[in-house]
N, CA, C and O of each residue as an XYZ file, in Angstrom:
704
protein
N      -5.774     49.862   -113.221
C      -4.939     48.825   -113.778
C      -4.393     47.899   -112.685
O      -4.336     46.683   -112.867
N      -3.997     48.477   -111.559
C      -3.476     47.670   -110.458
C      -4.582     46.763   -109.923
O      -4.334     45.604   -109.592
N      -5.792     47.290   -109.842
C      -6.918     46.497   -109.362
C      -7.132     45.262   -110.252
O      -7.349     44.163   -109.741
N      -7.074     45.437   -111.562
C      -7.234     44.312   -112.504
C      -6.137     43.281   -112.301
O      -6.404     42.080   -112.319
N      -4.920     43.732   -112.110
C      -3.795     42.826   -111.889
C      -4.006     42.016   -110.616
O      -3.759     40.810   -110.595
N      -4.462     42.675   -109.558
C      -4.719     41.982   -108.289
C      -5.825     40.948   -108.471
O      -5.708     39.825   -107.982
N      -6.895     41.316   -109.170
C      -8.007     40.387   -109.400
C      -7.529     39.173   -110.202
O      -7.860     38.039   -109.856
N      -6.761     39.397   -111.261
C      -6.244     38.287   -112.079
C      -5.356     37.388   -111.236
O      -5.448     36.164   -111.331
N      -4.504     37.973   -110.417
C      -3.619     37.198   -109.541
C      -4.432     36.337   -108.577
O      -4.133     35.156   -108.396
N      -5.446     36.917   -107.964
C      -6.290     36.166   -107.032
C      -7.026     35.025   -107.724
O      -7.167     33.944   -107.151
N      -7.493     35.250   -108.939
C      -8.168     34.193   -109.695
C      -7.200     33.049   -109.981
O      -7.559     31.881   -109.837
N      -5.993     33.376   -110.379
C      -4.987     32.338   -110.675
C      -4.647     31.555   -109.412
O      -4.596     30.325   -109.446
N      -4.414     32.247   -108.302
C      -4.096     31.573   -107.039
C      -5.258     30.707   -106.594
O      -5.046     29.577   -106.154
N      -6.487     31.209   -106.697
C      -7.663     30.424   -106.311
C      -7.800     29.175   -107.168
O      -8.101     28.100   -106.651
N      -7.584     29.302   -108.462
C      -7.685     28.153   -109.370
C      -6.631     27.116   -109.051
O      -6.923     25.921   -109.018
N      -5.406     27.561   -108.814
C      -4.328     26.629   -108.480
C      -4.614     25.948   -107.152
O      -4.410     24.741   -107.019
N      -5.082     26.699   -106.176
C      -5.419     26.145   -104.871
C      -6.534     25.108   -105.002
O      -6.459     24.041   -104.393
N      -7.569     25.411   -105.790
C      -8.688     24.491   -106.005
C      -8.195     23.188   -106.627
O      -8.620     22.107   -106.219
N      -7.306     23.282   -107.608
C      -6.787     22.092   -108.285
C      -6.000     21.227   -107.317
O      -6.124     20.003   -107.344
N      -5.191     21.843   -106.459
C      -4.395     21.065   -105.522
C      -5.263     20.389   -104.467
O      -4.921     19.301   -104.002
N      -6.363     20.999   -104.083
C      -7.245     20.402   -103.085
C      -7.892     19.122   -103.604
O      -8.307     18.283   -102.805
N      -7.985     18.954   -104.893
C      -8.688     17.816   -105.450
C      -7.741     16.666   -105.812
O      -8.176     15.676   -106.400
N      -6.445     16.786   -105.469
C      -5.471     15.738   -105.743
C      -4.658     15.467   -104.484
O      -4.362     16.388   -103.722
N      -4.297     14.210   -104.265
C      -3.485     13.809   -103.127
C      -2.557     12.688   -103.560
O      -2.801     12.020   -104.564
N      -1.492     12.486   -102.797
C      -0.577     11.390   -103.072
C      -0.749     10.334   -101.989
O      -0.619     10.624   -100.799
N      -1.041      9.117   -102.404
C      -1.215      8.001   -101.479
C      -0.039      7.038   -101.618
O       0.825      7.214   -102.477
N      -0.019      6.027   -100.770
C       1.032      5.006   -100.860
C       0.911      4.199   -102.145
O       1.870      3.544   -102.555
N      -0.267      4.238   -102.795
C      -0.479      3.505   -104.049
C      -0.450      4.413   -105.280
O      -0.587      3.925   -106.402
N      -0.275      5.718   -105.091
C      -0.196      6.624   -106.234
C      -1.051      7.861   -106.068
O      -1.472      8.208   -104.964
N      -1.301      8.524   -107.194
C      -2.026      9.794   -107.211
C      -3.534      9.575   -107.121
O      -4.107      8.793   -107.879
N      -4.163     10.279   -106.184
C      -5.603     10.203   -105.963
C      -6.233     11.504   -106.440
O      -5.801     12.584   -106.036
N      -7.249     11.414   -107.297
C      -7.927     12.591   -107.831
C      -9.417     12.505   -107.544
O     -10.005     11.423   -107.562
N     -10.025     13.669   -107.277
C     -11.461     13.766   -107.041
C     -12.104     14.499   -108.207
O     -11.606     15.535   -108.649
N     -13.199     13.966   -108.697
C     -13.983     14.641   -109.735
C     -15.374     14.861   -109.158
O     -16.099     13.909   -108.867
N     -15.734     16.125   -108.996
C     -17.039     16.460   -108.440
C     -18.126     16.252   -109.473
O     -17.955     16.592   -110.644
N     -19.249     15.691   -109.039
C     -20.385     15.458   -109.916
C     -21.000     16.730   -110.457
O     -21.567     16.720   -111.549
N     -20.905     17.822   -109.724
C     -21.505     19.077   -110.188
C     -20.815     19.605   -111.428
O     -21.359     20.472   -112.112
N     -19.626     19.101   -111.734
C     -18.902     19.599   -112.893
C     -18.878     18.662   -114.085
O     -18.216     18.952   -115.082
N     -19.591     17.536   -114.003
C     -19.595     16.586   -115.115
C     -21.021     16.312   -115.582
O     -21.983     16.529   -114.845
N     -21.139     15.836   -116.801
C     -22.442     15.671   -117.444
C     -23.377     14.701   -116.705
O     -24.565     14.987   -116.557
N     -22.850     13.552   -116.238
C     -23.711     12.548   -115.597
C     -23.971     12.803   -114.112
O     -24.684     12.035   -113.467
N     -23.389     13.891   -113.561
C     -23.598     14.302   -112.166
C     -23.104     13.270   -111.149
O     -23.566     13.270   -110.008
N     -22.182     12.398   -111.535
C     -21.617     11.384   -110.661
C     -20.225     11.821   -110.202
O     -19.375     12.152   -111.029
N     -19.991     11.823   -108.893
C     -18.659     12.115   -108.377
C     -17.816     10.853   -108.490
O     -18.321      9.735   -108.386
N     -16.511     11.060   -108.705
C     -15.613      9.930   -108.900
C     -14.315     10.145   -108.138
O     -13.919     11.273   -107.840
N     -13.668      9.029   -107.832
C     -12.311      9.055   -107.321
C     -11.475      8.201   -108.257
O     -11.815      7.058   -108.562
N     -10.358      8.795   -108.709
C      -9.431      8.095   -109.588
C      -8.139      7.834   -108.830
O      -7.664      8.692   -108.085
N      -7.580      6.664   -109.018
C      -6.271      6.324   -108.468
C      -5.367      6.038   -109.648
O      -5.596      5.085   -110.393
N      -4.341      6.858   -109.826
C      -3.435      6.766   -110.974
C      -4.193      6.795   -112.295
O      -3.833      6.098   -113.243
N      -5.253      7.612   -112.349
C      -6.019      7.786   -113.575
C      -7.110      6.757   -113.798
O      -7.872      6.880   -114.757
N      -7.213      5.739   -112.938
C      -8.230      4.693   -113.064
C      -9.323      4.914   -112.025
O      -9.035      5.127   -110.848
N     -10.572      4.861   -112.464
C     -11.690      5.062   -111.547
C     -11.763      3.910   -110.548
O     -11.817      2.743   -110.934
N     -11.766      4.257   -109.245
C     -11.887      3.241   -108.195
C     -13.173      3.403   -107.398
O     -13.555      2.506   -106.646
N     -13.858      4.560   -107.558
C     -15.080      4.799   -106.813
C     -15.937      5.797   -107.571
O     -15.429      6.767   -108.133
N     -17.266      5.548   -107.582
C     -18.220      6.426   -108.262
C     -19.503      6.436   -107.438
O     -19.954      5.389   -106.975
N     -20.095      7.628   -107.254
C     -21.301      7.745   -106.435
C     -22.160      8.889   -106.964
O     -21.638      9.843   -107.541
N     -23.475      8.796   -106.770
C     -24.420      9.822   -107.197
C     -24.351     11.003   -106.222
O     -25.163     11.114   -105.303
N     -23.369     11.876   -106.441
C     -23.192     13.020   -105.553
C     -22.636     14.206   -106.328
O     -22.021     14.046   -107.383
N     -22.862     15.391   -105.789
C     -22.371     16.592   -106.455
C     -21.010     17.038   -105.924
O     -20.342     17.861   -106.551
N     -20.592     16.501   -104.769
C     -19.309     16.904   -104.193
C     -18.698     15.724   -103.464
O     -19.404     14.948   -102.820
N     -17.384     15.589   -103.568
C     -16.661     14.507   -102.909
C     -15.283     15.022   -102.530
O     -14.709     15.854   -103.233
N     -14.754     14.527   -101.421
C     -13.417     14.965   -101.025
C     -12.960     14.326    -99.733
O     -13.659     13.505    -99.139
N     -11.769     14.721    -99.310
C     -11.188     14.220    -98.071
C     -11.811     14.923    -96.889
O     -12.152     16.103    -96.965
N     -11.958     14.203    -95.805
C     -12.390     14.817    -94.566
C     -11.179     14.837    -93.642
O     -10.981     13.912    -92.854
N     -10.369     15.886    -93.736
C      -9.131     15.935    -92.972
C      -9.259     16.686    -91.655
O      -8.279     16.820    -90.923
N     -10.439     17.170    -91.348
C     -10.657     17.843    -90.074
C     -10.569     16.796    -88.973
O     -11.220     15.754    -89.051
N      -9.771     17.065    -87.955
C      -9.657     16.132    -86.848
C      -8.911     14.864    -87.210
O      -9.370     13.767    -86.895
N      -7.785     14.994    -87.858
C      -6.950     13.840    -88.217
C      -7.679     12.871    -89.134
O      -7.734     11.677    -88.841
N      -8.230     13.348    -90.216
C      -8.990     12.522    -91.138
C      -8.171     11.650    -92.057
O      -8.724     11.021    -92.960
N      -6.839     11.592    -91.851
C      -6.014     10.720    -92.680
C      -4.729     10.337    -91.955
O      -4.315     10.994    -91.000
N      -4.106      9.258    -92.430
C      -2.857      8.756    -91.867
C      -1.783      8.848    -92.935
O      -2.003      8.467    -94.084
N      -0.625      9.353    -92.551
C       0.490      9.454    -93.479
C       1.539      8.395    -93.150
O       1.762      8.070    -91.983
N       2.186      7.858    -94.200
C       3.275      6.915    -93.970
C       4.583      7.683    -93.747
O       4.572      8.910    -93.643
N       5.689      6.973    -93.676
C       6.985      7.604    -93.402
C       7.423      8.571    -94.502
O       8.247      9.451    -94.254
N       6.885      8.419    -95.710
C       7.226      9.306    -96.828
C       6.175     10.402    -97.025
O       6.159     11.069    -98.060
N       5.299     10.588    -96.036
C       4.206     11.569    -96.082
C       3.181     11.299    -97.173
O       2.540     12.228    -97.664
N       3.021     10.049    -97.554
C       1.952      9.644    -98.465
C       0.779      9.147    -97.631
O       0.971      8.591    -96.549
N      -0.414      9.344    -98.126
C      -1.615      8.926    -97.392
C      -1.747      7.403    -97.435
O      -1.706      6.800    -98.508
N      -1.905      6.785    -96.259
C      -2.125      5.337    -96.225
C      -3.569      4.985    -95.867
O      -4.070      3.933    -96.264
N      -4.240      5.871    -95.113
C      -5.667      5.711    -94.817
C      -6.295      7.095    -94.845
O      -5.665      8.091    -94.489
N      -7.558      7.134    -95.279
C      -8.199      8.415    -95.509
C      -9.709      8.271    -95.374
O     -10.293      7.289    -95.832
N     -10.335      9.262    -94.740
C     -11.795      9.304    -94.676
C     -12.280     10.244    -95.769
O     -11.811     11.376    -95.880
N     -13.224      9.764    -96.577
C     -13.773     10.527    -97.692
C     -15.250     10.797    -97.411
O     -15.973      9.912    -96.954
N     -15.686     12.012    -97.685
C     -17.101     12.358    -97.580
C     -17.658     12.560    -98.991
O     -16.909     12.815    -99.933
N     -18.974     12.442    -99.123
C     -19.647     12.819   -100.364
C     -21.027     13.332   -100.030
O     -21.685     12.848    -99.109
N     -21.462     14.333   -100.805
C     -22.769     14.953   -100.612
C     -23.679     14.506   -101.745
O     -23.373     14.709   -102.920
N     -24.798     13.895   -101.379
C     -25.712     13.277   -102.336
C     -26.399     14.287   -103.250
O     -26.694     15.410   -102.841
N     -26.650     13.875   -104.490
C     -27.479     14.664   -105.401
C     -28.919     14.684   -104.913
O     -29.594     15.711   -104.991
N     -29.387     13.552   -104.412
C     -30.748     13.425   -103.894
C     -30.652     13.023   -102.426
O     -30.027     12.013   -102.101
N     -31.261     13.796   -101.548
C     -31.184     13.480   -100.122
C     -31.735     12.078    -99.865
O     -32.649     11.624   -100.553
N     -31.174     11.409    -98.876
C     -31.512     10.021    -98.564
C     -32.492      9.968    -97.391
O     -32.198     10.465    -96.304
N     -33.649      9.365    -97.621
C     -34.662      9.218    -96.568
C     -34.151      8.272    -95.491
O     -33.612      7.209    -95.802
N     -34.314      8.649    -94.234
C     -33.891      7.812    -93.116
C     -35.100      7.245    -92.375
O     -35.270      6.029    -92.286
N     -35.933      8.136    -91.847
C     -37.073      7.694    -91.049
C     -38.066      8.848    -90.911
O     -37.776      9.977    -91.307
N     -39.226      8.556    -90.353
C     -40.202      9.590    -90.051
C     -40.278      9.730    -88.534
O     -40.577      8.770    -87.825
N     -40.007     10.923    -88.055
C     -40.040     11.215    -86.630
C     -41.417     11.766    -86.288
O     -41.914     12.630    -87.010
N     -42.063     11.296    -85.197
C     -43.409     11.775    -84.860
C     -43.467     13.286    -84.645
O     -44.481     13.915    -84.949
N     -42.395     13.871    -84.126
C     -42.387     15.304    -83.838
C     -41.888     16.137    -85.014
O     -42.419     17.217    -85.274
N     -40.863     15.644    -85.735
C     -40.206     16.452    -86.764
C     -40.535     16.027    -88.191
O     -40.121     16.694    -89.140
N     -41.257     14.954    -88.357
C     -41.608     14.501    -89.701
C     -40.495     13.680    -90.351
O     -39.700     13.042    -89.660
N     -40.445     13.702    -91.675
C     -39.446     12.911    -92.404
C     -38.043     13.465    -92.166
O     -37.821     14.676    -92.200
N     -37.108     12.558    -91.927
C     -35.719     12.930    -91.718
C     -34.881     12.396    -92.875
O     -35.065     11.267    -93.328
N     -33.974     13.220    -93.331
C     -33.120     12.873    -94.464
C     -31.666     13.150    -94.114
O     -31.371     13.929    -93.207
N     -30.769     12.510    -94.835
C     -29.350     12.844    -94.717
C     -28.848     13.258    -96.088
O     -29.358     12.807    -97.113
N     -27.852     14.112    -96.096
C     -27.325     14.672    -97.327
C     -25.876     14.264    -97.584
O     -25.316     14.561    -98.639
N     -25.275     13.578    -96.603
C     -23.839     13.323    -96.646
C     -23.534     11.958    -96.051
O     -24.231     11.503    -95.144
N     -22.503     11.311    -96.553
C     -22.054     10.037    -96.003
C     -20.534      9.955    -96.120
O     -19.899     10.804    -96.746
N     -19.969      8.930    -95.514
C     -18.525      8.763    -95.449
C     -18.122      7.347    -95.828
O     -18.919      6.413    -95.737
N     -16.873      7.202    -96.255
C     -16.221      5.911    -96.455
C     -14.764      6.068    -96.069
O     -14.198      7.156    -96.167
N     -14.166      4.981    -95.632
C     -12.744      4.998    -95.331
C     -12.011      4.299    -96.467
O     -12.372      3.188    -96.854
N     -10.989      4.945    -96.994
C     -10.158      4.388    -98.057
C      -8.833      3.972    -97.427
O      -8.171      4.770    -96.764
N      -8.457      2.720    -97.642
C      -7.238      2.157    -97.052
C      -6.260      1.833    -98.183
O      -6.519      0.952    -99.002
N      -5.146      2.544    -98.222
C      -4.120      2.369    -99.254
C      -2.901      1.620    -98.721
O      -1.857      1.608    -99.373
N      -3.012      1.000    -97.556
C      -1.850      0.400    -96.899
C      -1.463     -0.965    -97.467
O      -0.374     -1.456    -97.169
N      -2.306     -1.580    -98.262
C      -1.997     -2.882    -98.855
C      -1.546     -2.766   -100.298
O      -1.073     -1.716   -100.733
N      -1.698     -3.857   -101.036
C      -1.296     -3.871   -102.445
C      -2.311     -3.178   -103.350
O      -1.964     -2.709   -104.434
N      -3.585     -3.114   -102.897
C      -4.611     -2.400   -103.654
C      -5.502     -1.644   -102.668
O      -5.536     -1.962   -101.479
N      -6.219     -0.643   -103.173
C      -7.060      0.171   -102.313
C      -8.248     -0.651   -101.805
O      -8.862     -1.407   -102.558
N      -8.561     -0.489   -100.518
C      -9.736     -1.109    -99.905
C     -10.676      0.025    -99.531
O     -10.288      0.961    -98.831
N     -11.920     -0.064   -100.004
C     -12.923      0.967    -99.741
C     -13.977      0.381    -98.818
O     -14.593     -0.639    -99.129
N     -14.180      1.031    -97.679
C     -15.126      0.514    -96.683
C     -16.567      0.699    -97.147
O     -16.842      1.333    -98.166
N     -17.456      0.136    -96.380
C     -18.887      0.380    -96.545
C     -19.199      1.813    -96.110
O     -18.393      2.455    -95.435
N     -20.369      2.304    -96.503
C     -20.810      3.660    -96.176
C     -21.172      3.753    -94.699
O     -21.735      2.817    -94.133
N     -20.847      4.889    -94.075
C     -21.266      5.130    -92.698
C     -21.568      6.614    -92.517
O     -21.103      7.454    -93.287
N     -22.361      6.924    -91.480
C     -22.756      8.295    -91.190
C     -23.268      8.359    -89.759
O     -23.687      7.335    -89.219
N     -23.246      9.531    -89.127
C     -23.713      9.646    -87.745
C     -25.230      9.442    -87.674
O     -25.970     10.152    -88.354
N     -25.704      8.496    -86.876
C     -27.133      8.167    -86.870
C     -28.016      9.068    -86.013
O     -29.211      9.183    -86.281
N     -27.458      9.705    -84.993
C     -28.290     10.522    -84.101
C     -28.448     11.944    -84.619
O     -29.490     12.567    -84.414
N     -27.434     12.457    -85.282
C     -27.482     13.792    -85.885
C     -26.793     13.674    -87.237
O     -25.564     13.635    -87.304
N     -27.569     13.617    -88.310
C     -27.040     13.326    -89.637
C     -26.062     14.374    -90.153
O     -25.312     14.111    -91.093
N     -26.063     15.564    -89.544
C     -25.139     16.618    -89.941
C     -23.950     16.757    -88.990
O     -23.139     17.669    -89.148
N     -23.839     15.874    -88.016
C     -22.739     15.967    -87.040
C     -21.393     15.776    -87.733
O     -21.236     14.869    -88.550
N     -20.428     16.625    -87.410
C     -19.101     16.487    -88.018
C     -18.283     15.401    -87.313
O     -18.623     14.964    -86.214
N     -17.214     14.982    -87.959
C     -16.281     14.069    -87.302
C     -15.575     14.862    -86.208
O     -15.023     15.934    -86.454
N     -15.604     14.314    -85.000
C     -15.017     14.999    -83.849
C     -13.552     14.599    -83.663
O     -12.689     15.451    -83.454
N     -13.286     13.301    -83.742
C     -11.915     12.814    -83.629
C     -11.796     11.435    -84.272
O     -12.781     10.725    -84.474
N     -10.546     11.085    -84.586
C     -10.241      9.774    -85.167
C      -9.029      9.217    -84.443
O      -8.043      9.925    -84.240
N      -9.098      7.953    -84.055
C      -7.963      7.269    -83.444
C      -7.451      6.245    -84.451
O      -8.123      5.256    -84.743
N      -6.257      6.493    -84.976
C      -5.675      5.627    -86.000
C      -4.795      4.586    -85.326
O      -3.653      4.882    -84.974
N      -5.306      3.372    -85.140
C      -4.526      2.302    -84.525
C      -3.890      1.405    -85.577
O      -4.183      1.525    -86.767
N      -3.021      0.508    -85.135
C      -2.368     -0.423    -86.047
C      -3.363     -1.446    -86.609
O      -3.329     -1.753    -87.800
N      -4.252     -1.975    -85.749
C      -5.202     -2.997    -86.201
C      -6.546     -2.430    -86.623
O      -7.199     -2.968    -87.518
N      -6.962     -1.338    -85.978
C      -8.259     -0.756    -86.334
C      -8.239      0.755    -86.159
O      -7.292      1.329    -85.621
N      -9.318      1.384    -86.632
C      -9.498      2.828    -86.563
C     -10.824      3.082    -85.865
O     -11.809      2.400    -86.146
N     -10.863      4.053    -84.959
C     -12.110      4.450    -84.321
C     -12.416      5.884    -84.755
O     -11.564      6.768    -84.668
N     -13.653      6.097    -85.225
C     -14.095      7.398    -85.730
C     -15.256      7.855    -84.858
O     -16.239      7.131    -84.699
N     -15.144      9.060    -84.291
C     -16.203      9.598    -83.427
C     -16.795     10.853    -84.058
O     -16.070     11.725    -84.538
N     -18.130     10.929    -84.048
C     -18.843     12.083    -84.577
C     -19.319     12.980    -83.437
O     -19.335     12.572    -82.276
N     -19.698     14.187    -83.779
C     -20.171     15.170    -82.811
C     -21.440     14.767    -82.089
O     -21.737     15.328    -81.035
N     -22.197     13.822    -82.609
C     -23.422     13.370    -81.940
C     -23.145     12.261    -80.931
O     -24.075     11.717    -80.336
N     -21.869     11.924    -80.733
C     -21.508     10.878    -79.780
C     -21.400      9.494    -80.399
O     -20.940      8.562    -79.739
N     -21.809      9.342    -81.640
C     -21.702      8.027    -82.283
C     -20.242      7.714    -82.594
O     -19.444      8.606    -82.883
N     -19.916      6.428    -82.528
C     -18.549      5.990    -82.820
C     -18.600      4.774    -83.717
O     -19.496      3.937    -83.614
N     -17.614      4.695    -84.603
C     -17.513      3.594    -85.557
C     -16.104      3.015    -85.491
O     -15.146      3.698    -85.128
N     -16.005      1.734    -85.854
C     -14.700      1.074    -85.883
C     -14.462      0.520    -87.281
O     -15.315     -0.157    -87.854
N     -13.281      0.823    -87.815
C     -12.854      0.265    -89.108
C     -11.841     -0.823    -88.830
O     -10.865     -0.625    -88.106
N     -12.098     -1.987    -89.426
C     -11.174     -3.111    -89.289
C     -11.370     -4.037    -90.479
O     -12.492     -4.434    -90.794
N     -10.267     -4.377    -91.134
C     -10.262     -5.325    -92.256
C     -11.268     -4.944    -93.342
O     -11.986     -5.808    -93.846
N     -11.329     -3.675    -93.703
C     -12.173     -3.230    -94.805
C     -13.603     -2.904    -94.453
O     -14.357     -2.469    -95.323
N     -14.012     -3.098    -93.198
C     -15.403     -2.889    -92.805
C     -15.512     -1.852    -91.691
O     -14.716     -1.847    -90.751
N     -16.506     -0.975    -91.809
C     -16.809     -0.017    -90.760
C     -18.083     -0.481    -90.068
O     -19.089     -0.751    -90.725
N     -18.041     -0.573    -88.736
C     -19.219     -0.963    -87.967
C     -19.428      0.015    -86.814
O     -18.468      0.561    -86.270
N     -20.682      0.228    -86.451
C     -21.012      1.144    -85.372
C     -20.736      0.473    -84.028
O     -21.122     -0.676    -83.809
N     -20.068      1.195    -83.132
C     -19.828      0.659    -81.789
C     -20.571      1.473    -80.727
O     -20.676      1.040    -79.580
N     -21.090      2.654    -81.101
C     -21.899      3.472    -80.199
C     -22.799      4.340    -81.068
O     -22.309      5.085    -81.917
N     -24.122      4.249    -80.862
C     -25.059      4.976    -81.722
C     -25.183      6.448    -81.390
O     -25.824      7.190    -82.134
N     -24.582      6.897    -80.282
C     -24.639      8.316    -79.926
C     -25.972      8.699    -79.336
O     -26.838      7.854    -79.113
N     -26.126      9.983    -79.087
C     -27.373     10.498    -78.518
C     -27.861     11.650    -79.377
O     -27.070     12.371    -79.985
N     -29.154     11.807    -79.415
C     -29.742     12.906    -80.163
C     -30.014     14.045    -79.199
O     -30.637     13.851    -78.155
N     -29.552     15.216    -79.546
C     -29.760     16.395    -78.713
C     -30.805     17.282    -79.387
O     -30.679     17.640    -80.558
N     -31.815     17.618    -78.635
C     -32.899     18.455    -79.155
C     -33.069     19.651    -78.229
O     -33.311     19.500    -77.032
N     -32.937     20.832    -78.802
C     -33.097     22.086    -78.066
C     -32.245     22.115    -76.794
O     -32.709     22.548    -75.739
N     -31.000     21.652    -76.900
C     -30.077     21.720    -75.780
C     -30.213     20.582    -74.782
O     -29.348     20.436    -73.918
N     -31.240     19.785    -74.862
C     -31.415     18.662    -73.952
C     -31.149     17.356    -74.650
O     -31.015     17.323    -75.873
N     -31.071     16.290    -73.908
C     -30.853     14.985    -74.503
C     -32.162     14.249    -74.611
O     -33.028     14.349    -73.742
N     -32.292     13.514    -75.684
C     -33.525     12.746    -75.908
C     -33.219     11.292    -75.626
O     -34.101     10.441    -75.744
């Protein structure tokens, strides 16, 4: 009987934890994530105050808070945030002579809540290693610099993300 009680408690805590991970408070209101894997059309969505502001063909979407992935205002509301999404269908990039076709499964966008309405950047991803994680983010007043584990760096300014360093590709411990 005690075992059943513990299992039920863990299920409730896990469910509550899962629900909280999919909601955040921004300077413009409540932000909610709807994963595509849980809906009929398989499209992930982001809602701001109950209104859809972003939709993409992906099975998972969420905040990338590893390595300072968001900026908080004085009231601890999110003013800028990096969002990742994992595609339903992998995206073809190029054909490498040694490794064959290369694909990416994940991409990023920066959401800016610091103005009167949300600004969503263009899509970006690490070009040298498509699975490289975000290594660090520098949140400046005028722009944001995002660095990935492959050495690539991007700059966000006025709603646009642009690459400022393409990084290096590492193969078998060496640099290419």
